[in-house]
Jmol script that loads the backbone (N, CA, C; Angstrom):
load data "model"
ATOM      1  N   UNK A   1       0.736  -1.395  -0.001  1.00  0.00           N
ATOM      2  CA  UNK A   1      -0.299  -0.170  -0.002  1.00  0.00           C
ATOM      3  C   UNK A   1       0.898   1.163  -0.113  1.00  0.00           C
ATOM      4  N   UNK A   2       2.063   1.180   0.475  1.00  0.00           N
ATOM      5  CA  UNK A   2       2.740   2.251   0.839  1.00  0.00           C
ATOM      6  C   UNK A   2       3.580   2.493  -0.640  1.00  0.00           C
ATOM      7  N   UNK A   3       4.085   1.462  -0.901  1.00  0.00           N
ATOM      8  CA  UNK A   3       4.328   1.691  -2.589  1.00  0.00           C
ATOM      9  C   UNK A   3       3.675   2.427  -3.208  1.00  0.00           C
ATOM     10  N   UNK A   4       2.111   2.036  -3.572  1.00  0.00           N
ATOM     11  CA  UNK A   4       1.270   2.635  -4.597  1.00  0.00           C
ATOM     12  C   UNK A   4       1.028   4.191  -4.236  1.00  0.00           C
ATOM     13  N   UNK A   5       0.973   4.637  -2.717  1.00  0.00           N
ATOM     14  CA  UNK A   5       0.688   5.629  -2.345  1.00  0.00           C
ATOM     15  C   UNK A   5       2.124   6.498  -2.762  1.00  0.00           C
ATOM     16  N   UNK A   6       3.394   6.022  -2.547  1.00  0.00           N
ATOM     17  CA  UNK A   6       4.455   6.996  -2.907  1.00  0.00           C
ATOM     18  C   UNK A   6       4.819   6.948  -4.527  1.00  0.00           C
ATOM     19  N   UNK A   7       4.288   6.130  -5.398  1.00  0.00           N
ATOM     20  CA  UNK A   7       4.147   6.313  -6.652  1.00  0.00           C
ATOM     21  C   UNK A   7       3.041   7.345  -7.163  1.00  0.00           C
ATOM     22  N   UNK A   8       1.887   7.314  -6.514  1.00  0.00           N
ATOM     23  CA  UNK A   8       0.621   8.518  -6.495  1.00  0.00           C
ATOM     24  C   UNK A   8       1.482  10.012  -6.375  1.00  0.00           C
ATOM     25  N   UNK A   9       2.296   9.939  -5.206  1.00  0.00           N
ATOM     26  CA  UNK A   9       2.634  11.273  -4.760  1.00  0.00           C
ATOM     27  C   UNK A   9       3.979  11.691  -5.742  1.00  0.00           C
ATOM     28  N   UNK A  10       4.529  10.785  -6.354  1.00  0.00           N
ATOM     29  CA  UNK A  10       5.657  10.852  -7.250  1.00  0.00           C
ATOM     30  C   UNK A  10       4.935  11.480  -8.264  1.00  0.00           C
ATOM     31  N   UNK A  11       3.958  10.702  -9.030  1.00  0.00           N
ATOM     32  CA  UNK A  11       3.614  11.340 -10.256  1.00  0.00           C
ATOM     33  C   UNK A  11       2.809  12.714 -10.124  1.00  0.00           C
ATOM     34  N   UNK A  12       2.258  12.862  -8.621  1.00  0.00           N
ATOM     35  CA  UNK A  12       1.740  14.141  -8.384  1.00  0.00           C
ATOM     36  C   UNK A  12       2.701  15.292  -8.479  1.00  0.00           C
ATOM     37  N   UNK A  13       3.978  15.151  -7.892  1.00  0.00           N
ATOM     38  CA  UNK A  13       4.919  15.939  -7.959  1.00  0.00           C
ATOM     39  C   UNK A  13       5.427  16.456  -9.216  1.00  0.00           C
ATOM     40  N   UNK A  14       5.798  15.302 -10.004  1.00  0.00           N
ATOM     41  CA  UNK A  14       6.204  15.770 -11.448  1.00  0.00           C
ATOM     42  C   UNK A  14       5.193  16.357 -12.379  1.00  0.00           C
ATOM     43  N   UNK A  15       3.729  15.810 -12.261  1.00  0.00           N
ATOM     44  CA  UNK A  15       2.812  16.747 -12.715  1.00  0.00           C
ATOM     45  C   UNK A  15       2.959  18.171 -12.296  1.00  0.00           C
ATOM     46  N   UNK A  16       3.067  18.379 -11.494  1.00  0.00           N
ATOM     47  CA  UNK A  16       3.217  19.993 -10.740  1.00  0.00           C
ATOM     48  C   UNK A  16       4.327  20.637 -11.213  1.00  0.00           C
ATOM     49  N   UNK A  17       5.351  19.972 -11.034  1.00  0.00           N
ATOM     50  CA  UNK A  17       6.514  20.422 -11.529  1.00  0.00           C
ATOM     51  C   UNK A  17       6.436  20.777 -13.396  1.00  0.00           C
ATOM     52  N   UNK A  18       6.071  19.965 -13.818  1.00  0.00           N
ATOM     53  CA  UNK A  18       5.705  19.855 -15.330  1.00  0.00           C
ATOM     54  C   UNK A  18       4.944  21.112 -15.734  1.00  0.00           C
ATOM     55  N   UNK A  19       4.158  21.195 -14.819  1.00  0.00           N
ATOM     56  CA  UNK A  19       3.177  22.826 -14.904  1.00  0.00           C
ATOM     57  C   UNK A  19       3.806  23.554 -14.672  1.00  0.00           C
ATOM     58  N   UNK A  20       4.396  23.592 -13.980  1.00  0.00           N
ATOM     59  CA  UNK A  20       5.116  25.279 -13.647  1.00  0.00           C
ATOM     60  C   UNK A  20       6.143  25.503 -14.613  1.00  0.00           C
ATOM     61  N   UNK A  21       6.621  24.402 -15.197  1.00  0.00           N
ATOM     62  CA  UNK A  21       8.075  24.719 -15.872  1.00  0.00           C
ATOM     63  C   UNK A  21       7.024  24.826 -17.167  1.00  0.00           C
ATOM     64  N   UNK A  22       5.975  24.514 -17.621  1.00  0.00           N
ATOM     65  CA  UNK A  22       5.194  24.919 -18.757  1.00  0.00           C
ATOM     66  C   UNK A  22       4.803  26.650 -18.709  1.00  0.00           C
ATOM     67  N   UNK A  23       3.970  26.596 -17.448  1.00  0.00           N
ATOM     68  CA  UNK A  23       3.736  28.068 -16.835  1.00  0.00           C
ATOM     69  C   UNK A  23       4.980  29.003 -17.461  1.00  0.00           C
ATOM     70  N   UNK A  24       6.253  28.853 -16.788  1.00  0.00           N
ATOM     71  CA  UNK A  24       7.418  29.455 -16.989  1.00  0.00           C
ATOM     72  C   UNK A  24       8.057  29.578 -18.426  1.00  0.00           C
ATOM     73  N   UNK A  25       7.533  28.580 -19.278  1.00  0.00           N
ATOM     74  CA  UNK A  25       8.069  28.878 -20.661  1.00  0.00           C
ATOM     75  C   UNK A  25       7.138  29.451 -21.420  1.00  0.00           C
ATOM     76  N   UNK A  26       5.597  29.353 -21.266  1.00  0.00           N
ATOM     77  CA  UNK A  26       4.641  30.351 -21.635  1.00  0.00           C
ATOM     78  C   UNK A  26       4.515  31.831 -21.399  1.00  0.00           C
ATOM     79  N   UNK A  27       5.337  32.004 -20.176  1.00  0.00           N
ATOM     80  CA  UNK A  27       5.416  33.253 -19.757  1.00  0.00           C
ATOM     81  C   UNK A  27       6.280  34.087 -20.831  1.00  0.00           C
ATOM     82  N   UNK A  28       7.303  33.444 -21.532  1.00  0.00           N
ATOM     83  CA  UNK A  28       8.115  34.243 -22.210  1.00  0.00           C
ATOM     84  C   UNK A  28       7.267  34.452 -23.699  1.00  0.00           C
ATOM     85  N   UNK A  29       6.406  33.981 -23.981  1.00  0.00           N
ATOM     86  CA  UNK A  29       5.302  33.876 -25.279  1.00  0.00           C
ATOM     87  C   UNK A  29       4.497  35.243 -24.881  1.00  0.00           C
ATOM     88  N   UNK A  30       4.489  36.007 -26.167  1.00  0.00           N
ATOM     89  CA  UNK A  30       3.682  37.258 -26.260  1.00  0.00           C
ATOM     90  C   UNK A  30       2.272  36.875 -26.468  1.00  0.00           C
ATOM     91  N   UNK A  31       1.266  36.995 -25.620  1.00  0.00           N
ATOM     92  CA  UNK A  31      -0.037  36.702 -25.599  1.00  0.00           C
ATOM     93  C   UNK A  31      -0.474  37.876 -26.741  1.00  0.00           C
ATOM     94  N   UNK A  32      -0.158  38.923 -26.700  1.00  0.00           N
ATOM     95  CA  UNK A  32      -0.816  40.103 -27.169  1.00  0.00           C
ATOM     96  C   UNK A  32      -0.939  39.684 -29.177  1.00  0.00           C
ATOM     97  N   UNK A  33      -0.261  38.439 -29.568  1.00  0.00           N
ATOM     98  CA  UNK A  33      -0.253  38.241 -30.746  1.00  0.00           C
ATOM     99  C   UNK A  33      -1.288  37.545 -30.890  1.00  0.00           C
ATOM    100  N   UNK A  34      -2.126  36.871 -29.944  1.00  0.00           N
ATOM    101  CA  UNK A  34      -2.914  35.919 -29.981  1.00  0.00           C
ATOM    102  C   UNK A  34      -4.267  36.196 -29.597  1.00  0.00           C
ATOM    103  N   UNK A  35      -4.323  37.070 -28.375  1.00  0.00           N
ATOM    104  CA  UNK A  35      -5.625  37.415 -27.900  1.00  0.00           C
ATOM    105  C   UNK A  35      -5.804  38.945 -27.774  1.00  0.00           C
ATOM    106  N   UNK A  36      -7.010  39.033 -28.045  1.00  0.00           N
ATOM    107  CA  UNK A  36      -7.218  40.737 -28.147  1.00  0.00           C
ATOM    108  C   UNK A  36      -6.926  41.597 -27.004  1.00  0.00           C
ATOM    109  N   UNK A  37      -7.329  41.024 -25.860  1.00  0.00           N
ATOM    110  CA  UNK A  37      -7.395  41.745 -24.612  1.00  0.00           C
ATOM    111  C   UNK A  37      -5.886  40.908 -23.824  1.00  0.00           C
ATOM    112  N   UNK A  38      -4.899  41.032 -23.949  1.00  0.00           N
ATOM    113  CA  UNK A  38      -4.264  40.191 -22.806  1.00  0.00           C
ATOM    114  C   UNK A  38      -4.003  40.212 -21.300  1.00  0.00           C
ATOM    115  N   UNK A  39      -4.627  41.126 -20.705  1.00  0.00           N
ATOM    116  CA  UNK A  39      -4.969  41.566 -19.333  1.00  0.00           C
ATOM    117  C   UNK A  39      -5.972  41.005 -18.854  1.00  0.00           C
ATOM    118  N   UNK A  40      -6.802  40.221 -19.683  1.00  0.00           N
ATOM    119  CA  UNK A  40      -8.333  39.824 -19.175  1.00  0.00           C
ATOM    120  C   UNK A  40      -8.240  38.653 -18.884  1.00  0.00           C
ATOM    121  N   UNK A  41      -9.385  38.549 -18.091  1.00  0.00           N
ATOM    122  CA  UNK A  41      -9.322  36.953 -17.293  1.00  0.00           C
ATOM    123  C   UNK A  41      -9.500  35.874 -18.368  1.00  0.00           C
ATOM    124  N   UNK A  42      -9.728  36.002 -19.392  1.00  0.00           N
ATOM    125  CA  UNK A  42     -10.118  34.710 -20.608  1.00  0.00           C
ATOM    126  C   UNK A  42      -8.767  34.739 -20.986  1.00  0.00           C
ATOM    127  N   UNK A  43      -7.897  35.709 -21.063  1.00  0.00           N
ATOM    128  CA  UNK A  43      -6.354  35.732 -21.447  1.00  0.00           C
ATOM    129  C   UNK A  43      -5.700  34.721 -20.362  1.00  0.00           C
ATOM    130  N   UNK A  44      -6.077  35.352 -19.426  1.00  0.00           N
ATOM    131  CA  UNK A  44      -5.281  34.497 -18.264  1.00  0.00           C
ATOM    132  C   UNK A  44      -5.810  33.269 -17.887  1.00  0.00           C
ATOM    133  N   UNK A  45      -7.085  32.995 -18.175  1.00  0.00           N
ATOM    134  CA  UNK A  45      -7.462  31.263 -18.038  1.00  0.00           C
ATOM    135  C   UNK A  45      -6.786  30.617 -19.204  1.00  0.00           C
ATOM    136  N   UNK A  46      -6.738  31.321 -20.391  1.00  0.00           N
ATOM    137  CA  UNK A  46      -6.008  30.371 -21.465  1.00  0.00           C
ATOM    138  C   UNK A  46      -4.608  29.985 -21.242  1.00  0.00           C
ATOM    139  N   UNK A  47      -3.848  30.943 -20.781  1.00  0.00           N
ATOM    140  CA  UNK A  47      -2.532  30.781 -20.228  1.00  0.00           C
ATOM    141  C   UNK A  47      -2.704  29.627 -19.055  1.00  0.00           C
ATOM    142  N   UNK A  48      -3.181  29.663 -18.282  1.00  0.00           N
ATOM    143  CA  UNK A  48      -3.173  28.678 -17.228  1.00  0.00           C
ATOM    144  C   UNK A  48      -3.885  27.278 -17.993  1.00  0.00           C
ATOM    145  N   UNK A  49      -4.812  27.533 -18.925  1.00  0.00           N
ATOM    146  CA  UNK A  49      -5.092  25.823 -19.394  1.00  0.00           C
ATOM    147  C   UNK A  49      -4.029  25.568 -20.225  1.00  0.00           C
ATOM    148  N   UNK A  50      -3.500  26.404 -21.124  1.00  0.00           N
ATOM    149  CA  UNK A  50      -2.305  25.672 -21.865  1.00  0.00           C
ATOM    150  C   UNK A  50      -1.115  25.046 -21.029  1.00  0.00           C
ATOM    151  N   UNK A  51      -0.995  25.898 -19.928  1.00  0.00           N
ATOM    152  CA  UNK A  51       0.136  25.509 -19.138  1.00  0.00           C
ATOM    153  C   UNK A  51      -0.195  23.973 -18.625  1.00  0.00           C
ATOM    154  N   UNK A  52      -1.380  24.102 -18.318  1.00  0.00           N
ATOM    155  CA  UNK A  52      -1.768  22.534 -17.537  1.00  0.00           C
ATOM    156  C   UNK A  52      -1.914  21.254 -18.668  1.00  0.00           C
ATOM    157  N   UNK A  53      -2.101  21.839 -19.836  1.00  0.00           N
ATOM    158  CA  UNK A  53      -2.302  20.819 -20.924  1.00  0.00           C
ATOM    159  C   UNK A  53      -0.969  20.360 -21.381  1.00  0.00           C
ATOM    160  N   UNK A  54      -0.033  21.225 -21.384  1.00  0.00           N
ATOM    161  CA  UNK A  54       1.333  21.201 -21.737  1.00  0.00           C
ATOM    162  C   UNK A  54       2.128  20.477 -20.463  1.00  0.00           C
ATOM    163  N   UNK A  55       1.814  20.617 -19.374  1.00  0.00           N
ATOM    164  CA  UNK A  55       2.711  20.054 -18.201  1.00  0.00           C
ATOM    165  C   UNK A  55       2.174  18.742 -18.277  1.00  0.00           C
ATOM    166  N   UNK A  56       0.645  18.378 -18.478  1.00  0.00           N
ATOM    167  CA  UNK A  56       0.370  16.977 -18.570  1.00  0.00           C
ATOM    168  C   UNK A  56       0.749  16.345 -19.524  1.00  0.00           C
ATOM    169  N   UNK A  57       1.075  16.752 -20.685  1.00  0.00           N
ATOM    170  CA  UNK A  57       1.551  16.443 -21.761  1.00  0.00           C
ATOM    171  C   UNK A  57       3.005  15.739 -21.380  1.00  0.00           C
ATOM    172  N   UNK A  58       3.843  16.937 -20.908  1.00  0.00           N
ATOM    173  CA  UNK A  58       5.390  16.799 -20.507  1.00  0.00           C
ATOM    174  C   UNK A  58       5.242  15.523 -19.395  1.00  0.00           C
ATOM    175  N   UNK A  59       4.818  15.515 -18.770  1.00  0.00           N
ATOM    176  CA  UNK A  59       4.793  14.673 -17.419  1.00  0.00           C
ATOM    177  C   UNK A  59       4.195  13.158 -18.071  1.00  0.00           C
ATOM    178  N   UNK A  60       3.610  13.237 -18.939  1.00  0.00           N
ATOM    179  CA  UNK A  60       3.397  11.989 -19.485  1.00  0.00           C
ATOM    180  C   UNK A  60       4.297  11.221 -20.481  1.00  0.00           C
ATOM    181  N   UNK A  61       5.154  12.229 -21.033  1.00  0.00           N
ATOM    182  CA  UNK A  61       6.135  12.083 -21.911  1.00  0.00           C
ATOM    183  C   UNK A  61       7.290  11.179 -20.678  1.00  0.00           C
ATOM    184  N   UNK A  62       7.392  11.718 -19.809  1.00  0.00           N
ATOM    185  CA  UNK A  62       8.465  11.750 -18.629  1.00  0.00           C
ATOM    186  C   UNK A  62       8.271  10.391 -18.438  1.00  0.00           C
ATOM    187  N   UNK A  63       7.036   9.849 -17.556  1.00  0.00           N
ATOM    188  CA  UNK A  63       6.693   8.589 -17.313  1.00  0.00           C
ATOM    189  C   UNK A  63       6.897   7.738 -18.498  1.00  0.00           C
ATOM    190  N   UNK A  64       6.236   7.790 -19.709  1.00  0.00           N
ATOM    191  CA  UNK A  64       6.490   6.960 -20.789  1.00  0.00           C
ATOM    192  C   UNK A  64       7.918   6.736 -21.138  1.00  0.00           C
ATOM    193  N   UNK A  65       8.479   7.672 -20.809  1.00  0.00           N
ATOM    194  CA  UNK A  65      10.073   7.488 -21.185  1.00  0.00           C
ATOM    195  C   UNK A  65      10.505   6.487 -20.202  1.00  0.00           C
ATOM    196  N   UNK A  66      10.242   6.570 -18.985  1.00  0.00           N
ATOM    197  CA  UNK A  66      11.193   6.242 -17.823  1.00  0.00           C
ATOM    198  C   UNK A  66      10.605   4.678 -17.936  1.00  0.00           C
ATOM    199  N   UNK A  67       9.407   4.669 -18.343  1.00  0.00           N
ATOM    200  CA  UNK A  67       8.706   3.016 -18.498  1.00  0.00           C
ATOM    201  C   UNK A  67       9.180   2.081 -19.844  1.00  0.00           C
ATOM    202  N   UNK A  68       9.684   2.872 -20.863  1.00  0.00           N
ATOM    203  CA  UNK A  68      10.288   2.384 -21.819  1.00  0.00           C
ATOM    204  C   UNK A  68      11.865   2.093 -21.721  1.00  0.00           C
ATOM    205  N   UNK A  69      12.810   3.035 -21.038  1.00  0.00           N
ATOM    206  CA  UNK A  69      13.789   3.097 -20.700  1.00  0.00           C
ATOM    207  C   UNK A  69      14.291   1.720 -20.302  1.00  0.00           C
ATOM    208  N   UNK A  70      15.537   1.260 -20.845  1.00  0.00           N
ATOM    209  CA  UNK A  70      16.128  -0.059 -20.258  1.00  0.00           C
ATOM    210  C   UNK A  70      16.666   0.267 -18.802  1.00  0.00           C
ATOM    211  N   UNK A  71      16.622  -0.650 -17.945  1.00  0.00           N
ATOM    212  CA  UNK A  71      17.064  -0.615 -16.503  1.00  0.00           C
ATOM    213  C   UNK A  71      18.381  -0.230 -16.419  1.00  0.00           C
TER     214      UNK A  71
END
end "model"
wireframe off; spacefill off
backbone 0.3
color backbone group
């Protein structure tokens, strides 16, 4: 039971780190080119959703790579 809990906690931590890295990476992107009002709630929500999606994909890649790599 402890091994399952530690695996779940590891996955959650890696996911949060990947979302934070995606947020940081998206901060360098100029959203003024893509949205009409860059300071609006919709633009901030779009930034958050893009960070979550990219972070999830990144963490899925990390765990897929770990699963496929030789020991």
